[in-house]
N, C-alpha and C positions, 0 to 999 in steps of 0.2 A: 504494500500500500504506500502511495506517495504522501509524504507529509506536506503540510502547508509550506514549510521552509524549502523542502526539496523542489516543490512545484515551481517556485519562482527563483531558485538559486542561479540558474543560467542567465536569466534576465538581469539579475543584480550584478553579476560579473561583467556583463557586456556594458551596462550603464553606469558602472563605477559605484555601485551600492544603492543608488536610487532606483526604485522599481518604475520602469517606463514600458509602455506597451505601444506597438506600432499598429498599423491598419490590419495586418494579418493576424496579430494577437487578438485584436478586438473582434474580428470576424469569427475567430474560433471561440471566444469567450461569450459574446453576446448572443442571445437567442433571437436574432433578427436577421433578415436577409441583408446582404451586403449593401444594397441600394437604399435601405432604410436607416443605416447607421449614420448619425449626424455628428459624430466626432471623428477627427482624423487620427489623433494619437493622444495617449495619456503621457504627460511629461513627468508627473510625480504621483505615486500611488502608495498609500499605506492600506493594504487590504483590510476591509471591515471598518475603516475609520474615515479616511478622506482621500481626495484626488484632485488633481488639476489636469485639465485636458485642453486641447486646442482644436479649432475648426477654422480652416481657411474658407472664407466666404467670398465668392466672386460674383460679378454682375450676372453671370449665367445661372447661378444657383437658385434664384427665386424669381418666378414670373410675377409681375405686378399687374393685376387686372385693371384695365381701363387706362393704363399709362404706357405709352410706347417706349420711352427711354428711361423711365424712372426706376430706381432701385430701392428696395427696402427688404431687410431681413426681419420678419415679424418676431415679436417677443414670444409668440406662441411656439415658434420653431426653436427659439433659444430655450424655452422651458422644456420642450421634448428632449433637447440635447442634455439638459441638466438631469432629466429622468434617466437618460442613458448612462451618464457619469455615475449616478447613484447605483444603477444596476452593476456597473463595473466594480464599484466598491463592495457591494454585497456578494457578487459571484466570485470575485477574486479571493475572497476569504472562505468560500465554500469548497467542499471536496469537488474535484473535477467530475463532470458528468460527460460521458462520451457516447456518441457525438452530440454535443449540446445543441447546435443549430438544427440538426435533423430532428431531434426530439421536439423542439419548439415548433417547427413548421408542421409536424404531423398532429400536434395537439395545442392549438393556440391558447386555449384557456387551461393553463397548467400550473405547475408549482412555482413559476417564476414571479417575483415581485413586479408590480407595476405602480404607476402613480395613481393613488386612490383619493388624494385630497390635496388641494393647494390652500395652505393656511394664510399665507400672505404673498403678494406679488406686487412689487414696486417697480414700475417701469418709468425711468427718467425720460427716455425717448426711444424711438425705434432706431435701429441701425440703418442709416441712410447712405452710407458709403462702404463699399466692399473693404474687407480687412481681415485680420487674424483675431478670432475670438479666443479668449481665455475663459474657461468654465471651471469654477471651483465648487466643490460640494463636500460637506462634512456631515457625518452621522452624529446627531446630538442626543438621541435617546431611542430606546426600543421598548415596546410593550406588546401585549397580546393583540392590540389593534393594528400595529404596524411599526415601521421604523421612521423616525422623524429626521429630516435633513434640513440643512440651511446652506445657502450658497449664493452665487451670483455669476454674472457674465460681464466681462469687460472687453473693451477693444481700445488699443492704444493707451492702456493704463487707466482708462476712464470707465468706471462701472456704470452700466446703463440698465441692469436688471439685478434686483436682489429678491430672494424668495425663501420661504419655508414651505416644505411639502412633506407628505407622508407616502411612503412606499409600503405596499402590502399585497396580499394574495387575494385575488377575486375568486370567491367560491362559486361553484357551479350551482 
């Protein structure tokens, strides 16, 4: 049986001690199809505790209805990306399930946590210029109702979204 430390030891060696995940790691870890993953890489991860991820957003990433040349990366898309960072935090601390992605695709309502409640969502402004998003999420508590997280999204060092949310299992 692979221990938690053994599972990530190779990644720690490559990244100089900081646990970082690339797109291939995320595709293996997250129970989502590759095209639905909204984070490009995780630049710092403490399994079960917190993570910082990045997403490069270009003008071609989001279509803006009713505007020919306008760009906006909606705060709702950023919140979904934060949900995915939360899932990385939770699944990176769990025993590996093989093959994770195949199991998810065959049974969409399964044992994987999902966003079940948004407690607060403060949006300073929408992202109007393409750039590199930094997404941070931290687990703040856990109960029988779910796992509470807080975090935010910034671009160019300026936070434009902060939130608190709950991840949990949707019962059938």
